[in-house]
N, C-alpha and C positions, 0 to 999 in steps of 0.2 A: 557300158562295157559288159555288165552281166547279161544283158539281153543278147548281145552278139555271141557270147559264149553259149548261152542257152539255145540259140538258133542253130548252132553247129551240132549240138547234141540232138536236137529235134530232127535235123536233116538226116543224121545217121540212123536215128530210130525209124524214121519214115521208110527208109530203104528196106528194112527188114521186118516191118510190121504191116498188118492190115488195118482197116478202119476200126473194127471192133476192139482190137487190142490197143490201138491208139486211144480210143475213148476210155477204155478201162484204165490205161496208164494215166490219162488226164485226171480221172476221178481219184486215183490213188495219190498222185502228186498234189492235187489241190487239197486233199485231206491232210497230207503232211505239211503243206504250206500253211494251213491254219494253225498248226502247232507252233509255228514261228511267231505267232502273236502272243504266245504264253511266255512271260518273263522268266519263269523257272526253266523252261525248255531252252530258251536262248542262252541262259546262264551256263547251262551244261554244254551246249554246242559251241559257244564262244570261249569256253574255259581252256586255257592252254595246257592245264594239267591233265585234261582228258585226252587220251591218245586218239588218233584217227581210227584205229581199229575199234576202240570202245564206242566212238560216235557212230561208226558204221554198224556195229552190233545193235545199238539202240534203234536206229532207223530200220534195220532189217527185221528186228523183232516187231516193229510197228506194222510192217507190210507182209509179215509171214502168212497171215490168213488169206491174202490175195493169191498166193501160190503162183507168182509170175516170175519166171527166171529173168525176163528182160528188165523188170523193175529192180530185182535184186542186183543184177549185174550193173545197172546204171548207178545204183546207190553205192556199190563197192567202188566203181570208177570215180564217182564224185568225191568219195572219201579219200581215195588214193591220191587224187590231185588237189586235195584240200579245197574243194568247191562245194561243200555241203550248203553253204549260205546262199547259193544261187537257186535252191529248190523252189522258193516262192516265185522267182522270175521264170524258172523253167515251167512251172505249172501254168503261169499266165500265158507264156508264149505257146505252149502246147494247146491251151484252150483256144487261143486266137487262130492257130494254124488249123485246128479241126473245124472251127467255125468258117474259116475261109474256104477250106476244101469242100465242106458239105453245104456251104452257102446257107447256113442256119445262124442267124444272129439274134441277139436279144438286146432290148433297149428299154428306156424308161420315158414315161410321160410325166412331166412335172407340172402341177397345177394347184391353185389354191381352192378350186371347186371340184366337185365330183364329176366324173365322166362315166357314162354308162358303158357296159361291156360291148354293145353293138358298135359304138363309135370307136372304141379301142380296136376292135376287130377290123373295122373299115380302114382305120389308119394303118394297121399292120399289113393288111392285104394290099392297100394302095402303095405303100412304100416297098413291099415285096415285089410287086409288079414292076415298079419303077427301076429297082436295082436287080431284078432277076434273081431273087433269093427269097428265103422264108424268114420273116422277121416277126418275133413275138415281143409285144410291148407290155409293160407293167406300169400301172398308175402309182405315182408317189406323190403324196400330199406335201406341198411345200408352200412357202410364202410368195412364190412367183405370181405376180398379178397378170395372169394370162395362161397360155399353154406353151410348153416347151417340150419338144420331142428330141431325144438324144439316143443315137445308136453309135456308141463309142467305137466299135470295131470297124464300122464302115466310114467313120468320120462324118456322120450326119448330125447336124443340130439345126432344128427348125423351131423358131419361136414367134409367137404372136403376143405382144404385150397390149393389154387393154389401154393403158395410159398412152402408148404411142399411137394406137389407132384413133383414140379420142383427139389427140393433138393434131394428127393429120387431117381429121374431119374438120376441126376448127379452122385450120389453115386453108382448107379447100373452100369452106363457107366464106371466109374472109376474102379470098381471092375472087369468089363469085360475086360478091357485093361490090 
């Protein structure tokens, strides 16, 4: 539900903003969204004794240095309609929208072993060519016994498990005998 509401706000913002201001707005809202991980901040935002105007003033003070009327107006609008809690969702939808528009995506490579930067660059460029976009991949050490490439925004997940490859080789050898 929050995502649908956030998409409506993003659609309205896109009509009146250029790419640079959208990226600036995404940075601002992602920073505010991180504040929602702080329990003390959440306690203030969810407190019914704190008025909408006070909540709005807190958020406006946080973004004052950005000097963006669009951001300030959006925060005032969210506070007026009692939708401050959708800011994290708004930040995520805005990030995804910018990634889709600019065709710049980021993803992760999960593996239990190290992978050199040349291989990561080759994977990034290969996937980028396949999906006609720019994809940057980052290695994450995990306990996955193989390699798994995950680009969430494109819905791509490719995995090669060592144990599965071994079992398929054994099956193939058994069939050959």
